[in-house]
C-alpha distance (Angstrom), angle and dihedral (degrees) to the residues before:
residue distance angle dihedral
M1 . . .
M2 3.79 . .
Q3 3.79 116.7 .
E4 3.79 115.0 -131.8
D5 3.78 122.2 -129.5
Y6 3.80 109.3 -117.4
S7 3.79 96.9 175.9
L8 3.78 113.0 136.3
P9 3.78 131.9 -158.4
F10 3.78 103.1 -111.0
D11 3.79 91.8 -157.0
M12 3.82 92.4 60.4
L13 3.82 91.2 116.3
G14 3.75 100.1 42.3
K15 3.80 101.2 154.5
D16 3.79 124.8 68.9
E17 3.81 92.0 -130.7
D18 3.83 89.9 54.6
I19 3.79 90.6 51.1
D20 3.82 91.6 47.2
R21 3.83 92.3 49.1
A22 3.81 92.2 47.3
S23 3.80 92.0 47.4
R24 3.83 93.4 49.6
S25 3.79 92.4 47.4
L26 3.79 94.3 47.2
K27 3.80 91.1 47.6
A28 3.81 90.8 51.4
I29 3.80 95.1 49.8
S30 3.81 96.3 38.3
H31 3.81 94.4 85.8
P32 3.83 108.5 97.7
L33 3.81 93.9 -130.9
R34 3.81 93.3 49.2
L35 3.79 90.6 48.2
K36 3.79 89.3 50.7
I37 3.81 90.2 50.5
L38 3.80 89.8 53.0
C39 3.79 90.6 49.5
V40 3.82 90.2 51.0
L41 3.80 90.9 50.3
G42 3.78 97.5 45.4
E43 3.79 107.2 153.1
D44 3.82 92.9 -26.6
E45 3.77 134.0 97.3
V46 3.81 107.5 -124.4
N47 3.80 132.2 -176.5
V48 3.79 121.1 -124.9
Q49 3.81 95.3 -108.4
D50 3.80 91.9 55.0
I51 3.80 90.0 48.6
V52 3.82 89.9 51.6
E53 3.81 91.3 50.5
N54 3.81 93.0 48.7
V55 3.79 97.7 42.9
G56 3.79 96.6 41.6
T57 3.80 107.1 -136.6
S58 3.79 136.3 98.8
Q59 3.78 122.9 -61.5
S60 3.81 91.7 -122.4
N61 3.81 90.6 54.0
I62 3.82 91.8 48.2
S63 3.80 91.1 47.1
Q64 3.81 91.4 54.3
H65 3.79 91.8 52.1
L66 3.81 92.8 43.9
A67 3.81 88.8 53.3
I68 3.81 90.9 53.5
L69 3.80 92.0 49.7
R70 3.81 91.2 46.5
D71 3.82 93.1 47.0
K72 3.81 90.4 52.0
G73 3.80 90.2 52.6
I74 3.80 95.0 -112.5
L75 3.81 96.1 114.1
T76 3.77 133.8 37.4
S77 3.77 123.4 -156.2
R78 3.77 139.8 -162.3
K79 3.77 132.1 -172.3
D80 3.79 122.5 -133.3
A81 3.80 113.1 -176.8
N82 3.81 103.9 -53.3
K83 3.81 96.9 -19.4
V84 3.79 128.3 89.0
F85 3.80 118.0 -150.8
Y86 3.80 125.2 -159.2
K87 3.77 133.2 -164.1
V88 3.79 137.0 170.1
G89 3.78 105.6 -90.5
D90 3.78 100.4 -156.6
Y91 3.80 124.7 47.8
R92 3.83 90.0 -147.0
T93 3.80 88.7 69.2
L94 3.80 89.6 56.7
R95 3.80 89.7 50.1
L96 3.81 89.9 51.7
I97 3.81 92.4 50.1
S98 3.79 90.1 48.1
M99 3.80 90.6 52.1
M100 3.81 91.3 47.6
Q101 3.80 89.4 51.9
E102 3.79 90.2 50.5
V103 3.80 92.3 48.6
F104 3.81 101.3 39.6
C105 3.80 104.8 26.9
T106 3.80 99.4 52.7
P107 3.79 129.0 68.1
A108 3.78 113.5 -80.1
V109 3.77 118.2 -103.4
K110 3.80 112.2 -132.8
R111 3.75 116.9 -131.7
């Protein structure tokens, strides 16, 4: 079995503004409920009621977390009649979630 190279460039976030943006984004998505919301959304645009049904908590609780994600620039929203739809606003966030799934949702590889 071939061992993968997991070495990382430690200068990958060289500028202070990159570090600040990464830190804010990671802090916003680090809450388990917000991460679950992002997983429910994936690449789709989903209305609030469908998010509530898939996440399994109250609409007011979901709305608070959606507001945080929207305020941090992670989600975009649009209103259509009496429904509000959300989607992930930046493809890089989807890449990050995909990588987290690969790292944390598969069996660990021993070194």
